N, C-alpha and C positions, 0 to 999 in steps of 0.2 A: 519346146516344153521344158529342156533343161534349165533355160535362162528364166523363165517365169519361175521356176522352182527355187532357184536362187534368190531371187528378187522376192520371192516370198519369204523365204526364210531369212533374208536382211532385214526386211520389213519388222518379220516378228523378234529379231533381235533388237532391233531398234526400240520395240513396244517394250520389250523388256528391259531394256537399260533405262528408259523414261520411268518405267515404276520403281525401278531399283534407286534411280537418282532422286526420284522424288521422297523416298523412305529415308535415304542418307541425309538429304538436305533436312527434314525435319529434324532427324535425330541430331544432325550437327549443329543447327542453331533454332530450334525449335521452341527455345525459352524466351528468345529476343523479342522484344515487344513491337520494335521497328524493323522493317526490312526494305532494304532499297530495292533487291532484288527478289522476286519471289518464286517458288517452285516451280510454276508454269512458264515463267521466262527462262530459268535454268534449263529446262530441258529443250527449249527451242534453239540452246546452242549446241547441243549434243553433238550434232554433226560436225561442230569445230573439233570435236574431239578425236573423230574418226579422221577428219581432214589430216589434223597433226600426225596421227599414228601412220596414216597411209604413206606420209612422206618417208617415214624410217624404216617401213616395212622389209626392205631389202638388207637390212642390217640384224632384223632379227634372228637370233639363234637360239637352238636349247641351253637351258629350260625356260627360257625367256618366251613369251607367245604374244601373239596380236592382243589377246583379251588382257595379258598383263598389261600391256601398254594402255590399252581402252580404261582399264579399272583406275590406274595411276592418273591418266588423263582427267576422268570422271572426276575423282576426288580433287584434281588441283582446279576443275571448274566450280565445284563445291566451296572450296574455300575462297576462289574467287571472288563468289557470290557474298559469302559470310563478310570478308575484309573489304568490300569494296566502297569506296566513298566518294559519292556523287559532286562532292564539292570541287574535286579534281577535275582537270581538262579532258583527262582519257576517258573516252567512252567505255560502257562495259565491255564491249565485244572484244576493244584493244586490249583491255587489263585481261579479261579471260583468257586470250589466247596466248600472253605471256606467261601467266600461271600454268595452262594445261601444259604448253609446251615445257616450260622449267620442270612439272612433275613427270613429263614423259622421259626428259633427258635425264633426270634423278635417276628415273627407275632404269634406263638404258644403263646410264653409269655404274649400276651395282653390279651389272652382269658382263660388263665389257672387258673384264680382264682377259689378258694372254700368256700362255706358257712362255715362259723365259727363253725358251729356245726360239719361239716364233718371233718374239721380239728382236731378239739377235739377227736373226734372217731379214727382218725389216730394216735394221741399223746398217746391215751389209748392203743390201739392194740400195739403200740411199746413197751409202759412201761409194759403190761402184758407179753408180748414175752420176753422181758429181764429179768421179775423175773421170768418166769419158766424156761428159760434156765440156771439161776443160780440156780434154786432149783433141777433141772433134771440132770444138767451136759450137756444137749444138747438140740438143738431146739425143740420146742413142735410140736406136731403135728398141724396141721388145726383144727380136734376137738376138741383138749384140749384148744387151744387157744381160739376158740369160747365158750366152756364151761366158760372160766374162764371171758369170757367179757359178758358173760350171751345172747349171740346171735347166730343167726343160723350160719351155715358155709358158705350159700349161701351169707349173710350180710356182712362176714368176707371176702370173694372173691371179693365182691363189695369194702369195704375198702381198699384192696391190690389195686384196679386197681384206685381207687381214690388218693391213696398215690402214684401210679405211675404217675399220670397226675401232681400231686403237685410237685413232685422231678423229674418230666421228664427232663427240662432243665439242673438241675445239675449233671443228671446222663449222660447225654448224651452230655454236652457241658461242656467248662470249665469257670471257675469263680474263684474270688481270693480265696474263702473261700471253694470252691468245685470243686476238679477235677475232669476232665472229665471219666466215667468209661471206655468209649471206648478208649479213648489214654492212660488211666492205662494199659488195656489190651495190647495195642499196645507197652506199654513199651517207651514212646517217652524220648529221652533223654533231660534233662532240661539246663538250661544255666549254672547256679553256683551250688557250691558243697553242700550248704547247702540245695539248692530245690531238687538236685541229691539224694542226702540221704533221702530226706523227701520223695520222688516220688518212689524211690527204698523200703522205707518201707512200704508205702502205696499198693506197687505193691505186696510186700510178705505177705499184711495182707488181700489184696484183694484174692490173688491166695488161701490162706488158706480157707477165707469164700466160695470161689466158689468150693472148694473141697468137702466143707461140704454140699453141695446141694445135693439133690439125683441126680441121673445120667443123667435123662430127662432133670430139671432144668438146670443142668449144662451145658448140649450141646445147649439147646436153647440160654442161654446167650452167649456161644462163636459164635453160629452161626451167632446171631443178631450184636453181636459187632465186632467180628474178620472178620467174614467173609460176614459181613453186608448184610445178607440176611433178606427179608420180611418176616412177620408172614405167610403170605401164601405159600411162599416158603419152610419155615419150615415145615408149616404144612404138606405138600407134601413129606416131608422128612420122618417124623414121622408117616405119614398116619394117620392124625387125623384131627379134625378142626380145622380152623382158631381162633374160637372163645377161645377153648380148648389151643391152644398155646398161646394166650392172657392172659387167666387165670394163665397157668406156670409161663410166664412171668412176669406178675406183683407179684405174689406170691415170684417168687425167688428175684426179685429187693427188693421186700419189708424185706426178710431177711436178704440182702447183708447190707440192709441200716441199721437196729439194730443191726449187727454184727459189720460194721464199727464205727458206734455210740458208742458202747461198746470201742472199741479199741482208739478210741478219748479221749473218758471219763477215760481211764486208768482202764478198768474193766478186 
């Protein structure tokens, strides 16, 4: 009964969103005489908005909410429909996904600031991890890293989560100085020979770093970034709790960021 109730609630939310998206779409470009994508076609891509948001739901913290990101993604979808040029090779679904994802990340970015003391804790943890790795010749265990930092393992795990929040945009989207982890895993081709060489080197180093993760962390990274599964779906695969998947994901990203920073610094 509870499952059916949740399903009915979700269906109602989708219907409400469909009505809302039609109204906003008409208002956004209702005066255009010719439109490549009509209102009904736009509503067909509404589940894509939820798919994108569901991938980042573990990162959400107050005052940001799931509905905030859905609203941002919906606006991205509407703008994609307005700006789409059918003469380009990309299909509308591909173009819409990029615009939805960009809008969601922009919304997330605006709420992703961390207090200075938290940022300091992240830097200290990264430095300590680097030092222990150089001493031991391998990455430290969580217990070893926590001992060096003189904090509990639970607090260290919270630091991992804070670091994941801080680096989420750069890890899951491309910027000039920080290539996308998702795109790197997909081995996307680049435009120029120099950038292609740089991308291939990054992929090689990233592959090495991922192989050095423990088996479960490695699988979580690949399922999340390559298969685009949600934390909930991954939890079902491993038959563990969603918070545990989130914790493993956060610690894996922390380890990867430390290894890639060492590579960039020439260590």
